MARDO-737738 format. One record per atom (N, C-alpha, C): atom name; x, y, z; residue number from 1. Coordinates in steps of 0.1 Angstrom, whole numbers, always signed. Layout:
N
> CA  X  Y  Z  NUM
...
***
This chain:
160
> N  -97  -9  +82  1
> CA  -98  -2  +70  1
> C  -84  +3  +65  1
> N  -81  +1  +52  2
> CA  -68  +6  +48  2
> C  -68  +21  +45  2
> N  -56  +26  +45  3
> CA  -54  +40  +42  3
> C  -60  +44  +28  3
> N  -65  +56  +27  4
> CA  -72  +61  +15  4
> C  -66  +75  +11  4
> N  -68  +78  -1  5
> CA  -65  +92  -6  5
> C  -71  +102  +3  5
> N  -64  +112  +8  6
> CA  -69  +122  +17  6
> C  -66  +120  +31  6
> N  -62  +107  +35  7
> CA  -59  +104  +48  7
> C  -45  +109  +52  7
> N  -42  +111  +64  8
> CA  -29  +114  +70  8
> C  -21  +102  +73  8
> N  -8  +102  +69  9
> CA  +1  +91  +73  9
> C  +1  +89  +88  9
> N  -1  +77  +93  10
> CA  -1  +75  +107  10
> C  +12  +78  +114  10
> N  +12  +83  +126  11
> CA  +24  +87  +133  11
> C  +29  +75  +140  11
> N  +41  +69  +136  12
> CA  +47  +57  +142  12
> C  +62  +59  +143  12
> N  +68  +53  +153  13
> CA  +82  +53  +155  13
> C  +87  +39  +151  13
> N  +98  +39  +143  14
> CA  +104  +27  +139  14
> C  +119  +27  +142  14
> N  +125  +16  +141  15
> CA  +140  +14  +143  15
> C  +146  +13  +129  15
> N  +157  +20  +127  16
> CA  +163  +21  +114  16
> C  +178  +19  +116  16
> N  +185  +10  +109  17
> CA  +199  +8  +110  17
> C  +206  +18  +100  17
> N  +214  +27  +105  18
> CA  +221  +37  +97  18
> C  +236  +35  +99  18
> N  +244  +43  +92  19
> CA  +258  +42  +93  19
> C  +263  +45  +107  19
> N  +254  +52  +115  20
> CA  +257  +56  +129  20
> C  +251  +46  +139  20
> N  +246  +34  +134  21
> CA  +240  +24  +143  21
> C  +225  +25  +142  21
> N  +219  +18  +152  22
> CA  +204  +18  +153  22
> C  +199  +31  +157  22
> N  +189  +36  +150  23
> CA  +183  +49  +152  23
> C  +168  +48  +152  23
> N  +161  +57  +159  24
> CA  +147  +57  +158  24
> C  +144  +68  +148  24
> N  +133  +65  +140  25
> CA  +128  +75  +131  25
> C  +113  +75  +131  25
> N  +107  +86  +130  26
> CA  +93  +87  +130  26
> C  +87  +89  +116  26
> N  +75  +84  +114  27
> CA  +69  +87  +101  27
> C  +67  +102  +99  27
> N  +65  +109  +110  28
> CA  +63  +124  +109  28
> C  +76  +130  +103  28
> N  +88  +125  +107  29
> CA  +100  +130  +102  29
> C  +102  +127  +87  29
> N  +98  +115  +83  30
> CA  +99  +110  +70  30
> C  +90  +117  +60  30
> N  +78  +121  +64  31
> CA  +68  +126  +55  31
> C  +65  +141  +56  31
> N  +68  +147  +67  32
> CA  +64  +161  +69  32
> C  +72  +171  +59  32
> N  +64  +179  +52  33
> CA  +70  +188  +43  33
> C  +76  +183  +31  33
> N  +73  +170  +28  34
> CA  +80  +164  +16  34
> C  +69  +157  +7  34
> N  +73  +154  -5  35
> CA  +66  +146  -14  35
> C  +73  +132  -14  35
> N  +66  +122  -9  36
> CA  +72  +109  -7  36
> C  +65  +98  -15  36
> N  +73  +89  -21  37
> CA  +67  +77  -26  37
> C  +71  +66  -17  37
> N  +61  +59  -12  38
> CA  +64  +47  -3  38
> C  +58  +35  -10  38
> N  +67  +25  -12  39
> CA  +62  +12  -17  39
> C  +65  +1  -7  39
> N  +56  -8  -6  40
> CA  +58  -19  +3  40
> C  +59  -32  -4  40
> N  +67  -41  +2  41
> CA  +69  -54  -4  41
> C  +66  -65  +7  41
> N  +61  -77  +3  42
> CA  +59  -87  +13  42
> C  +71  -91  +21  42
> N  +83  -91  +15  43
> CA  +95  -95  +22  43
> C  +108  -92  +14  43
> N  +118  -88  +21  44
> CA  +131  -86  +15  44
> C  +136  -99  +10  44
> N  +143  -99  -1  45
> CA  +150  -110  -7  45
> C  +140  -120  -13  45
> N  +127  -117  -14  46
> CA  +117  -126  -20  46
> C  +118  -123  -35  46
> N  +113  -133  -43  47
> CA  +116  -133  -58  47
> C  +111  -120  -65  47
> N  +98  -117  -65  48
> CA  +93  -105  -72  48
> C  +98  -92  -66  48
> N  +100  -92  -53  49
> CA  +105  -80  -46  49
> C  +119  -77  -50  49
> N  +127  -87  -51  50
> CA  +141  -85  -54  50
> C  +144  -84  -69  50
> N  +136  -91  -78  51
> CA  +138  -91  -92  51
> C  +132  -79  -99  51
> N  +120  -74  -93  52
> CA  +113  -64  -101  52
> C  +110  -51  -92  52
> N  +104  -53  -80  53
> CA  +98  -42  -73  53
> C  +109  -32  -69  53
> N  +119  -36  -61  54
> CA  +129  -28  -56  54
> C  +138  -22  -68  54
> N  +143  -31  -77  55
> CA  +151  -26  -88  55
> C  +143  -15  -97  55
> N  +130  -17  -98  56
> CA  +123  -7  -106  56
> C  +124  +7  -100  56
> N  +123  +8  -87  57
> CA  +123  +21  -80  57
> C  +137  +27  -80  57
> N  +147  +18  -80  58
> CA  +161  +22  -81  58
> C  +164  +28  -95  58
> N  +159  +21  -105  59
> CA  +161  +25  -119  59
> C  +153  +38  -122  59
> N  +141  +40  -116  60
> CA  +133  +51  -119  60
> C  +134  +63  -109  60
> N  +144  +62  -100  61
> CA  +145  +72  -89  61
> C  +147  +86  -95  61
> N  +156  +87  -105  62
> CA  +158  +101  -111  62
> C  +145  +106  -118  62
> N  +138  +97  -125  63
> CA  +125  +102  -131  63
> C  +115  +106  -121  63
> N  +114  +99  -110  64
> CA  +105  +103  -99  64
> C  +109  +116  -93  64
> N  +122  +118  -90  65
> CA  +127  +130  -84  65
> C  +125  +142  -94  65
> N  +125  +139  -107  66
> CA  +123  +150  -117  66
> C  +108  +154  -116  66
> N  +99  +146  -111  67
> CA  +85  +149  -109  67
> C  +82  +155  -95  67
> N  +93  +159  -88  68
> CA  +91  +165  -75  68
> C  +91  +156  -63  68
> N  +95  +144  -65  69
> CA  +95  +135  -53  69
> C  +108  +137  -45  69
> N  +106  +140  -32  70
> CA  +118  +142  -24  70
> C  +125  +130  -19  70
> N  +117  +119  -16  71
> CA  +122  +107  -12  71
> C  +114  +95  -16  71
> N  +121  +84  -17  72
> CA  +115  +71  -21  72
> C  +118  +61  -10  72
> N  +108  +55  -4  73
> CA  +109  +46  +7  73
> C  +104  +32  +4  73
> N  +112  +22  +6  74
> CA  +108  +8  +5  74
> C  +105  +3  +19  74
> N  +93  -1  +21  75
> CA  +88  -6  +34  75
> C  +87  -21  +34  75
> N  +91  -28  +44  76
> CA  +89  -43  +45  76
> C  +88  -47  +60  76
> N  +80  -56  +63  77
> CA  +79  -62  +76  77
> C  +91  -71  +78  77
> N  +102  -66  +80  78
> CA  +115  -73  +82  78
> C  +123  -65  +92  78
> N  +133  -71  +98  79
> CA  +141  -64  +108  79
> C  +151  -54  +101  79
> N  +157  -45  +109  80
> CA  +166  -35  +103  80
> C  +178  -41  +97  80
> N  +183  -52  +102  81
> CA  +195  -58  +97  81
> C  +193  -64  +83  81
> N  +181  -70  +81  82
> CA  +177  -76  +68  82
> C  +175  -65  +58  82
> N  +168  -54  +62  83
> CA  +166  -43  +52  83
> C  +179  -37  +48  83
> N  +188  -35  +57  84
> CA  +201  -29  +54  84
> C  +209  -38  +44  84
> N  +209  -51  +47  85
> CA  +216  -61  +38  85
> C  +209  -62  +24  85
> N  +196  -61  +24  86
> CA  +189  -62  +11  86
> C  +192  -49  +3  86
> N  +192  -38  +10  87
> CA  +195  -25  +3  87
> C  +209  -25  -3  87
> N  +219  -31  +5  88
> CA  +233  -32  +0  88
> C  +233  -41  -12  88
> N  +226  -53  -11  89
> CA  +226  -62  -22  89
> C  +220  -56  -34  89
> N  +209  -48  -32  90
> CA  +202  -42  -44  90
> C  +209  -29  -49  90
> N  +220  -26  -43  91
> CA  +228  -13  -47  91
> C  +219  -1  -47  91
> N  +210  +1  -37  92
> CA  +201  +12  -37  92
> C  +208  +25  -34  92
> N  +220  +25  -28  93
> CA  +227  +38  -25  93
> C  +218  +47  -18  93
> N  +217  +60  -22  94
> CA  +209  +70  -16  94
> C  +196  +72  -24  94
> N  +193  +63  -33  95
> CA  +181  +64  -42  95
> C  +168  +60  -35  95
> N  +169  +49  -27  96
> CA  +158  +44  -20  96
> C  +161  +42  -5  96
> N  +153  +47  +4  97
> CA  +155  +45  +18  97
> C  +148  +31  +22  97
> N  +156  +23  +29  98
> CA  +151  +9  +32  98
> C  +145  +10  +46  98
> N  +132  +10  +47  99
> CA  +126  +12  +60  99
> C  +120  -1  +66  99
> N  +126  -6  +77  100
> CA  +121  -18  +83  100
> C  +109  -15  +92  100
> N  +100  -25  +92  101
> CA  +88  -24  +101  101
> C  +87  -37  +108  101
> N  +97  -40  +116  102
> CA  +99  -54  +122  102
> C  +87  -59  +129  102
> N  +80  -51  +136  103
> CA  +68  -55  +143  103
> C  +55  -52  +136  103
> N  +56  -48  +123  104
> CA  +44  -45  +115  104
> C  +36  -34  +121  104
> N  +42  -25  +129  105
> CA  +35  -14  +135  105
> C  +29  -4  +125  105
> N  +38  +0  +116  106
> CA  +34  +10  +106  106
> C  +24  +4  +96  106
> N  +27  -8  +91  107
> CA  +19  -15  +82  107
> C  +5  -18  +88  107
> N  +4  -21  +100  108
> CA  -9  -23  +107  108
> C  -16  -10  +108  108
> N  -9  +1  +111  109
> CA  -16  +14  +112  109
> C  -21  +19  +98  109
> N  -14  +14  +88  110
> CA  -19  +17  +74  110
> C  -31  +9  +70  110
> N  -33  -2  +78  111
> CA  -44  -12  +74  111
> C  -40  -21  +63  111
> N  -27  -23  +61  112
> CA  -23  -31  +49  112
> C  -15  -43  +52  112
> N  -18  -50  +63  113
> CA  -11  -62  +66  113
> C  -17  -74  +58  113
> N  -10  -85  +57  114
> CA  -15  -97  +51  114
> C  -10  -109  +60  114
> N  -17  -120  +59  115
> CA  -13  -132  +66  115
> C  -5  -140  +56  115
> N  +8  -141  +59  116
> CA  +17  -149  +50  116
> C  +21  -162  +57  116
> N  +13  -166  +68  117
> CA  +17  -178  +75  117
> C  +16  -191  +67  117
> N  +8  -191  +56  118
> CA  +8  -202  +48  118
> C  +21  -205  +40  118
> N  +29  -194  +40  119
> CA  +42  -195  +33  119
> C  +53  -195  +44  119
> N  +50  -195  +57  120
> CA  +59  -195  +67  120
> C  +65  -181  +70  120
> N  +57  -170  +66  121
> CA  +62  -157  +67  121
> C  +55  -149  +78  121
> N  +44  -154  +84  122
> CA  +37  -147  +94  122
> C  +30  -135  +89  122
> N  +29  -125  +98  123
> CA  +22  -112  +94  123
> C  +32  -104  +85  123
> N  +28  -100  +74  124
> CA  +36  -92  +64  124
> C  +28  -80  +59  124
> N  +34  -72  +51  125
> CA  +27  -61  +44  125
> C  +23  -65  +31  125
> N  +11  -60  +26  126
> CA  +7  -63  +13  126
> C  +16  -55  +3  126
> N  +16  -59  -9  127
> CA  +24  -52  -19  127
> C  +15  -40  -23  127
> N  +21  -28  -21  128
> CA  +14  -15  -25  128
> C  +24  -4  -27  128
> N  +18  +7  -32  129
> CA  +26  +19  -34  129
> C  +16  +31  -30  129
> N  +22  +41  -24  130
> CA  +14  +53  -22  130
> C  +23  +65  -24  130
> N  +16  +76  -26  131
> CA  +23  +89  -27  131
> C  +17  +98  -16  131
> N  +25  +105  -9  132
> CA  +20  +114  +1  132
> C  +27  +128  +0  132
> N  +20  +138  +1  133
> CA  +25  +152  +1  133
> C  +23  +158  +15  133
> N  +33  +162  +22  134
> CA  +33  +168  +35  134
> C  +24  +159  +44  134
> N  +26  +146  +43  135
> CA  +19  +136  +52  135
> C  +5  +133  +48  135
> N  +0  +138  +37  136
> CA  -14  +135  +32  136
> C  -13  +126  +20  136
> N  -20  +115  +20  137
> CA  -20  +106  +9  137
> C  -27  +112  -4  137
> N  -20  +112  -15  138
> CA  -26  +117  -27  138
> C  -28  +105  -38  138
> N  -22  +94  -35  139
> CA  -24  +82  -44  139
> C  -21  +70  -36  139
> N  -29  +60  -38  140
> CA  -26  +47  -31  140
> C  -30  +36  -41  140
> N  -22  +26  -43  141
> CA  -25  +14  -52  141
> C  -20  +1  -45  141
> N  -30  -7  -42  142
> CA  -28  -20  -35  142
> C  -29  -31  -45  142
> N  -19  -40  -46  143
> CA  -20  -51  -55  143
> C  -30  -62  -51  143
> N  -36  -68  -60  144
> CA  -44  -80  -58  144
> C  -34  -91  -54  144
> N  -38  -101  -46  145
> CA  -28  -112  -42  145
> C  -21  -118  -54  145
> N  -8  -119  -53  146
> CA  +0  -125  -63  146
> C  +3  -117  -75  146
> N  -2  -104  -75  147
> CA  +0  -96  -87  147
> C  +11  -86  -85  147
> N  +16  -80  -96  148
> CA  +26  -69  -96  148
> C  +23  -61  -108  148
> N  +14  -51  -106  149
> CA  +9  -43  -117  149
> C  +8  -28  -113  149
> N  +0  -25  -103  150
> CA  -3  -11  -99  150
> C  +7  -5  -90  150
> N  +16  -12  -84  151
> CA  +26  -6  -74  151
> C  +40  -5  -80  151
> N  +42  -8  -92  152
> CA  +55  -7  -98  152
> C  +59  +8  -99  152
> N  +72  +10  -101  153
> CA  +77  +24  -102  153
> C  +71  +30  -115  153
> N  +69  +23  -125  154
> CA  +64  +28  -138  154
> C  +49  +33  -135  154
> N  +41  +24  -128  155
> CA  +27  +27  -125  155
> C  +26  +40  -117  155
> N  +35  +41  -107  156
> CA  +35  +53  -98  156
> C  +39  +66  -106  156
> N  +49  +64  -115  157
> CA  +53  +76  -124  157
> C  +41  +81  -132  157
> N  +32  +72  -137  158
> CA  +21  +76  -144  158
> C  +11  +84  -136  158
> N  +10  +82  -123  159
> CA  +1  +88  -114  159
> C  +5  +101  -108  159
> N  +18  +104  -109  160
> CA  +23  +116  -103  160
> C  +21  +128  -113  160
***
């Protein structure tokens, strides 16, 4: 079952490539005491993700923060090196944190994996966005396959 409004963000430890090298980060650290927008893409460098999803959150970062959002996190079932490179290419700066979920641990705990093996992608995350306050989900929007409507930065802004 996928995560729902009112649920607590699952506690998971992930690897994150920072300026100081590979670091561990927990979802507890990322969500505790904060208002967080998390959006997930099926893959870094993929067409819709690179042309619309990530750029939309970079462009709307100030508007989201003006509504009380402490951090914006982009999640993908990709390795830390790919997520770092994609963030650099997308010029995210400090507007969006690029969170890799290389083993799909977090995405699985959220109940939001998808089978992308038909495209040679293996297990990936569905396209979705959620808002959490102090680790509790207050909004979740999962896209229908092949769609990009309810998880855009603009759609999230309307729900906050």
